N, C-alpha and C positions, 0 to 999 in steps of 0.2 A: 361378696359384693365386689365389683370391679374397682380397681385402683383408679381414682379420678385423674391422676397425672398420666398414667398409661393410656387411658381412654382419650384424653386431650391430645397426647402426642400422636396417637394413631389418626385422629381427626385432622391434626395439623399436617401430617405427612400427605394424606389424601388430598386435602384442600390446596396446600402449597404447591404440590407437584401436579395437580390436576389429573389425578389417576382416575380415569373414567371407568375402568373395568374392575376396580377394587373398592370395597367398602372398608371402613375402619375395622369392623368385626372380622374381616378376613385376614388381617395382619396378625400373625402369631407374635407373642411377646419376645421370643428368642430367635425369631427368623432373621437371618442376615439382611440388612438394608442395602448394603453396597455389594456389587458383584452378583453372586447367586441370591436366591430369595426374591426380594423385590426388584433386583437387578438395576438399582439406581446407579447413575454414572457420576462423575466428578461435578458436573454442572448441577445436577439434582442435589448433590450433597451441599454445594455452596448455597443454593437457594434455601435449603432447609436450615442451614446454619444461620443465615441472615434472619430468617423468621424466628428461630429459637432464641437468638440473642435479643431480638426486639420483644418477644412475648414474655421471656423470663428474666430479662436483665442480666444475662450471663455473657461471658466472653469465651469463645473457643479460639484459642490463640494459634496453634500450629496445625499443619495437616495431619501430624501424628495424633494430636489430641482429638482432632475431628474424626479421624478413622476409628479411634478407640471409642469415642462417644457414640458414633453412629453404627457401631457393630450390630446393635439390635435395639428394639424399643426398650427392653429391660435395661440394657447398658445405658441408654440415653436417659431413662428415668433416674437411674442411680447417679449419673453425672450431674443432672440438673438439681436433684435434691441436695447434693453436696455443695453446690455453688450458688444456687438461687436464693433470693430473699424469700423466706417462707410465706410472706404475705402475697407473693406473686404465684404461688402454687395453687392449683385447683383443689377444692375440698370436697 
């Protein structure tokens, strides 16, 4: 059974960044989000961070923390699980 948080994150990436040629199912859990992989740039990363902070009630403080969290969907899910209120996580 797919991880509901991973599925939600993939949907958020596609919706937030308006990725027209990519569906959530096409994003691999360990695919890099920044640079290679989805090839997101710093503006995309900033948009995504703002959405994630609102959605999950977390704070991503520095650019280093952002880079680490956005390394992949799997890293992002781990980052959010460690910081978010469990009530805000999809089940």
